[in-house]
Legacy VTK file of the C-alpha trace (Angstrom):
# vtk DataFile Version 3.0
C-alpha trace
ASCII
DATASET POLYDATA
POINTS 395 float
-4.159 36.081 37.562
-7.723 35.620 36.514
-9.695 32.543 37.434
-11.586 30.765 34.643
-14.169 28.202 34.960
-12.917 24.751 34.012
-15.737 22.280 32.913
-13.773 19.238 34.303
-16.390 16.564 33.731
-16.025 17.384 29.923
-12.468 16.722 29.706
-12.927 13.678 31.289
-15.491 12.382 29.002
-13.644 13.658 26.109
-10.557 12.557 27.159
-12.002 8.723 27.985
-14.051 9.002 24.284
-10.927 10.200 22.322
-8.923 7.097 24.239
-11.201 4.383 23.202
-11.786 5.479 19.644
-7.822 4.789 18.821
-5.113 3.496 20.653
-1.927 5.373 22.065
-0.020 3.560 19.702
-0.409 2.990 16.115
-1.275 -0.493 15.317
1.765 -1.690 13.250
3.914 -0.539 16.413
1.447 -2.070 18.912
1.978 -5.192 16.955
5.547 -4.667 16.786
6.014 -4.073 20.175
3.691 -7.517 20.906
6.082 -9.373 18.512
9.411 -8.201 20.517
7.923 -9.210 23.582
6.982 -12.481 22.462
10.360 -13.166 21.034
11.809 -11.860 24.750
9.930 -14.816 26.270
10.070 -17.519 24.217
13.754 -17.629 23.710
15.469 -20.797 24.974
19.089 -20.091 24.940
18.978 -16.793 26.692
16.357 -15.986 30.207
13.060 -14.622 29.719
13.240 -10.633 29.457
10.840 -8.696 30.047
10.058 -6.036 27.465
11.189 -2.969 29.710
14.338 -4.579 30.374
15.484 -5.404 26.969
18.863 -3.879 25.928
19.999 -2.761 22.022
21.639 -6.416 21.740
18.162 -8.138 22.290
16.597 -5.924 19.722
19.266 -6.857 16.966
18.515 -10.151 17.778
14.707 -9.683 17.222
15.561 -7.939 14.172
17.572 -10.952 12.531
14.965 -13.323 13.822
12.417 -11.209 11.890
14.672 -12.002 8.734
13.374 -15.501 8.445
9.666 -14.439 7.522
11.115 -12.341 4.519
10.399 -13.032 1.188
13.415 -10.925 -0.351
15.841 -12.848 -2.517
19.700 -11.797 -1.963
21.959 -12.738 -4.866
25.342 -13.910 -4.611
27.803 -12.562 -6.864
28.019 -15.833 -9.002
24.295 -15.408 -9.861
23.397 -14.777 -13.477
19.665 -14.530 -12.597
19.224 -11.054 -10.599
17.060 -9.027 -11.809
15.162 -11.625 -14.303
12.568 -12.699 -12.092
9.026 -12.899 -13.684
7.224 -9.291 -13.257
5.161 -9.145 -10.376
7.093 -12.008 -8.668
9.657 -11.415 -5.466
11.529 -14.058 -6.344
13.646 -16.338 -9.288
12.684 -20.333 -8.640
15.484 -20.788 -10.893
18.156 -19.455 -8.240
20.478 -21.856 -6.280
19.038 -21.053 -3.024
22.312 -21.633 -1.446
23.862 -19.015 -3.077
21.049 -16.363 -3.477
19.069 -16.583 0.202
15.930 -15.677 1.156
15.302 -13.257 3.786
13.471 -10.064 4.855
14.065 -6.729 2.595
16.273 -4.160 4.463
13.751 -1.441 4.504
11.183 -4.262 6.125
14.122 -4.537 9.201
14.482 -0.554 9.172
11.075 0.099 9.695
10.753 -2.615 12.239
13.360 -1.181 13.889
11.616 2.652 13.588
8.328 1.236 14.815
10.255 -0.414 18.145
12.144 2.859 18.718
8.508 4.326 19.019
7.167 1.866 21.241
9.928 2.078 23.801
9.434 6.334 23.560
5.542 5.418 24.482
6.991 3.532 27.235
8.884 6.081 28.956
12.231 4.988 27.897
13.091 8.208 26.165
16.331 9.450 24.691
19.266 7.454 22.954
20.660 4.582 24.873
23.280 4.876 27.251
25.611 1.937 27.741
27.341 3.337 30.518
24.228 2.861 32.775
22.190 0.799 30.740
19.352 3.303 30.316
17.352 4.958 27.697
15.483 3.864 24.603
17.076 0.548 23.331
15.560 1.033 19.964
17.574 4.172 19.730
21.228 3.004 20.501
24.170 2.727 17.972
24.176 -0.890 17.753
20.587 -1.064 16.036
21.270 1.579 13.599
24.613 0.090 12.789
22.898 -3.307 12.272
20.344 -1.502 9.969
23.106 0.303 7.928
25.076 -2.963 7.311
21.978 -4.331 5.814
21.525 -1.719 3.973
24.779 -2.088 2.120
24.143 -5.726 1.979
21.085 -5.244 0.035
22.931 -2.996 -2.518
25.948 -5.663 -2.718
23.396 -8.490 -3.306
21.738 -6.823 -6.111
18.238 -6.546 -4.394
16.491 -4.282 -6.581
13.080 -2.773 -5.630
10.269 -4.602 -7.060
7.860 -2.051 -9.009
4.820 -2.909 -9.527
4.186 -4.036 -13.469
2.776 -0.604 -14.978
-1.360 -1.065 -16.261
-3.284 1.186 -18.776
-6.576 2.304 -17.798
-7.821 0.803 -21.204
-6.741 -2.935 -19.076
-9.824 -3.003 -17.253
-11.545 -4.059 -21.005
-9.772 -7.402 -20.752
-12.120 -8.661 -17.855
-14.887 -6.117 -18.162
-17.444 -8.909 -19.671
-16.367 -11.432 -17.053
-16.883 -9.065 -14.271
-20.304 -7.610 -15.945
-21.307 -11.762 -16.119
-21.055 -12.036 -12.219
-23.268 -9.263 -11.788
-25.711 -9.779 -13.704
-25.839 -13.217 -12.764
-29.415 -14.069 -11.384
-28.007 -17.555 -9.385
-25.655 -15.340 -7.025
-26.855 -14.096 -3.794
-27.564 -10.209 -4.373
-24.698 -9.092 -1.583
-22.233 -11.108 -3.629
-23.572 -9.370 -7.213
-23.229 -6.398 -5.193
-19.438 -7.182 -4.540
-18.524 -7.700 -8.012
-20.354 -4.501 -8.767
-18.244 -2.687 -5.750
-14.800 -4.034 -7.079
-15.833 -3.051 -10.841
-16.727 0.544 -9.704
-13.108 0.601 -7.475
-10.908 -0.700 -9.987
-11.969 1.780 -12.874
-11.406 4.793 -10.340
-8.009 3.339 -9.567
-7.488 2.848 -13.127
-8.609 6.457 -14.309
-7.360 8.200 -10.755
-3.958 6.884 -10.560
-4.497 7.310 -6.918
-3.289 4.707 -4.111
-5.736 1.757 -3.662
-5.795 2.300 -0.485
-6.107 5.764 -0.034
-9.325 5.672 -2.262
-10.559 2.827 0.245
-10.912 5.977 3.125
-13.022 7.804 0.302
-16.780 9.004 2.196
-19.839 9.910 0.594
-19.429 13.729 1.189
-16.083 13.527 -1.279
-17.998 13.393 -4.517
-19.203 16.287 -5.417
-20.792 17.406 -9.003
-19.264 20.224 -11.120
-22.290 22.440 -12.261
-22.433 20.730 -15.598
-23.225 17.502 -13.781
-20.608 16.169 -16.103
-17.672 15.905 -14.261
-17.538 14.722 -10.604
-14.319 16.598 -8.161
-13.132 14.111 -5.518
-11.222 14.659 -2.453
-9.035 12.839 -0.773
-8.323 14.078 2.719
-7.479 10.842 4.327
-4.695 8.717 2.703
-0.583 8.024 3.004
-0.131 12.073 2.130
-3.058 13.511 1.931
-4.615 15.465 5.015
-7.374 17.871 5.693
-4.977 20.831 5.397
-3.369 19.458 2.263
-6.271 17.582 0.242
-5.931 15.978 -2.748
-8.766 17.167 -5.376
-8.979 15.418 -9.030
-11.820 15.697 -11.223
-13.135 12.531 -12.905
-15.039 13.050 -16.113
-14.729 9.221 -17.360
-18.306 8.382 -18.388
-18.139 4.629 -17.537
-16.701 5.363 -14.300
-19.453 7.794 -13.636
-22.540 5.356 -15.128
-21.079 2.396 -13.119
-20.824 5.068 -9.875
-24.543 5.460 -10.489
-25.227 1.649 -10.662
-23.344 1.033 -7.618
-25.326 3.475 -5.855
-28.776 2.395 -6.648
-27.444 -1.366 -6.089
-26.410 -0.399 -2.595
-29.676 1.178 -1.917
-31.631 -1.693 -3.393
-29.633 -4.070 -0.456
-30.701 -2.227 1.870
-27.159 0.076 2.625
-28.297 3.303 1.260
-25.097 5.665 0.065
-27.161 9.007 1.061
-27.912 8.276 4.241
-25.347 9.855 6.710
-21.687 9.949 5.496
-20.518 6.045 5.099
-17.548 4.971 2.991
-18.465 4.714 -0.797
-16.366 1.440 -0.802
-17.625 0.086 2.454
-16.401 -3.382 4.080
-17.841 -6.420 2.555
-16.856 -9.916 3.348
-18.504 -13.354 2.149
-20.596 -14.916 5.195
-20.707 -11.590 7.195
-23.131 -8.814 7.263
-21.883 -5.453 4.985
-20.407 -2.321 6.933
-20.684 1.011 5.198
-18.995 2.469 8.768
-16.458 0.622 7.809
-13.849 0.924 4.830
-13.124 -1.931 2.458
-9.734 -3.665 2.532
-7.366 -2.770 -0.235
-5.494 -5.883 -0.208
-8.550 -8.019 -0.572
-9.984 -5.623 -3.208
-6.569 -6.584 -4.963
-6.902 -10.180 -4.262
-10.324 -10.300 -5.708
-9.044 -8.143 -8.666
-6.195 -11.120 -9.159
-8.073 -13.844 -8.721
-10.228 -12.398 -11.780
-6.954 -12.435 -14.006
-6.220 -15.976 -12.613
-9.420 -17.489 -13.630
-9.269 -16.204 -17.265
-5.553 -17.624 -17.464
-3.977 -14.102 -18.087
-2.570 -13.281 -14.632
0.939 -12.199 -15.090
1.733 -10.496 -11.686
-0.596 -7.589 -11.705
-1.647 -5.353 -9.298
-4.225 -2.912 -8.591
-1.228 -0.497 -7.989
-0.183 -0.975 -11.133
-2.635 1.462 -12.546
-0.757 4.138 -10.343
2.507 2.961 -12.498
0.877 3.387 -15.099
-0.865 6.409 -14.903
2.498 8.010 -14.253
4.129 6.771 -17.373
1.183 8.101 -19.337
1.679 11.644 -17.895
5.347 11.642 -17.996
5.307 10.878 -21.917
3.333 14.403 -22.476
5.293 16.364 -19.745
8.373 16.238 -17.747
7.197 18.995 -15.235
7.152 17.232 -12.002
4.196 19.419 -10.472
2.292 18.315 -13.170
3.308 14.641 -12.564
2.839 15.097 -8.585
-0.778 16.735 -9.380
-1.604 13.556 -11.413
-0.816 10.667 -9.060
-1.260 12.986 -5.695
2.615 12.609 -4.787
3.900 14.298 -1.873
7.387 15.174 -3.363
8.761 15.312 -7.047
10.974 12.621 -6.069
7.993 9.860 -5.783
6.451 11.690 -8.965
9.866 11.097 -11.045
10.295 7.685 -9.481
6.967 6.192 -10.846
7.595 7.832 -14.074
10.750 6.635 -15.254
9.671 4.067 -17.009
8.193 6.850 -19.402
11.438 6.277 -21.030
11.239 3.053 -22.147
7.770 3.465 -23.757
9.339 6.425 -25.564
12.598 4.120 -26.728
10.300 1.144 -27.648
7.266 2.717 -28.826
7.670 6.345 -30.000
4.105 7.624 -30.588
2.133 4.134 -29.962
-1.107 4.050 -28.770
-0.410 2.093 -25.920
2.891 3.272 -24.050
2.513 1.458 -20.962
2.071 -2.103 -22.652
5.538 -1.134 -24.276
6.821 -0.917 -20.808
5.065 -3.754 -19.562
6.985 -5.958 -22.737
10.029 -4.631 -21.735
9.947 -5.722 -17.923
9.058 -9.151 -19.359
11.867 -9.609 -21.696
14.656 -7.736 -19.208
16.575 -11.006 -19.229
16.544 -11.205 -23.095
17.661 -7.641 -23.066
20.547 -7.506 -21.066
23.420 -5.605 -22.499
26.074 -8.061 -20.826
24.257 -11.565 -21.333
LINES 1 396
395 0 1 2 3 4 5 6 7 8 9 10 11 12 13 14 15 16 17 18 19 20 21 22 23 24 25 26 27 28 29 30 31 32 33 34 35 36 37 38 39 40 41 42 43 44 45 46 47 48 49 50 51 52 53 54 55 56 57 58 59 60 61 62 63 64 65 66 67 68 69 70 71 72 73 74 75 76 77 78 79 80 81 82 83 84 85 86 87 88 89 90 91 92 93 94 95 96 97 98 99 100 101 102 103 104 105 106 107 108 109 110 111 112 113 114 115 116 117 118 119 120 121 122 123 124 125 126 127 128 129 130 131 132 133 134 135 136 137 138 139 140 141 142 143 144 145 146 147 148 149 150 151 152 153 154 155 156 157 158 159 160 161 162 163 164 165 166 167 168 169 170 171 172 173 174 175 176 177 178 179 180 181 182 183 184 185 186 187 188 189 190 191 192 193 194 195 196 197 198 199 200 201 202 203 204 205 206 207 208 209 210 211 212 213 214 215 216 217 218 219 220 221 222 223 224 225 226 227 228 229 230 231 232 233 234 235 236 237 238 239 240 241 242 243 244 245 246 247 248 249 250 251 252 253 254 255 256 257 258 259 260 261 262 263 264 265 266 267 268 269 270 271 272 273 274 275 276 277 278 279 280 281 282 283 284 285 286 287 288 289 290 291 292 293 294 295 296 297 298 299 300 301 302 303 304 305 306 307 308 309 310 311 312 313 314 315 316 317 318 319 320 321 322 323 324 325 326 327 328 329 330 331 332 333 334 335 336 337 338 339 340 341 342 343 344 345 346 347 348 349 350 351 352 353 354 355 356 357 358 359 360 361 362 363 364 365 366 367 368 369 370 371 372 373 374 375 376 377 378 379 380 381 382 383 384 385 386 387 388 389 390 391 392 393 394
């Protein structure tokens, strides 16, 4: 055996830097374990329990406790309002609360149980729970998995339908274009506030024409935008998203003149405000918040951008539950009207699997039936969703 030179100082520094740059556990897992620990210490009917001493029964009771914070409506069999909530709304306020109870969605509880299982494994409690010895991972037990399975069955029996974002065509942005432009050009607003509106407009256009997840697009950094040789189109490369990685990048071409013009104006305004996008490799859609300094080395919050998008619609009196994610659904509908090829659908929205692409494009059937050959097939789907109750076969 030959000896090798080991740079132990570098190993120690590198390990320390990596440990400091990101937590050992993903934030959702760490947060879930923190909530579980608080629950175990806060119960009054039972003695306080340490996180490491919890049993599968404790985990099940915690999952039941989490149901109280949910916003999913479980319809009773005597309810005739199942599936008739206003598009974009989780709850139908016309339901009798004693018949149609509101709890957490089964999928949400399943995710929580998965996070707990991962969290306990990180604590060193590996392997399935062994009831005979009381050892193992309490999140990895038959009792917990049975509880989650029962919730899934209950969800199906109670007509808990998937909440799909109302599909939006890219042209939907024209409805509030003038309103945003008025804010961008308002000299009475502080420069940073006007820049926030410019960023929102640029981001909304990109979501609308690309069909990508808003949360993924916030992670785009400046090297991801490259002109094609004709300088009329831009190639955008996603490498840090829900399914996009460095080894499996999601590349798409943007040739939308309005977006490219807006992107140039956005870059100009960023430079005017001391946030040049040509210096270093900052996030294109960087973090900005009122009363705080912008940080171009941190991505913008997709939920905050969506909330701003909805505030515009509410201010104009045209809000009907729309979300930025609706552009992704609308993109799938428009693409599916032109092709049934799953690979083409996948590429259009950057989906990882055929199943996901088909799921989001299924409303194309409605558009075809409602307005064959219409200029705005996505609007046909939106109209259909809004009148599901009136169109019920067994009305």
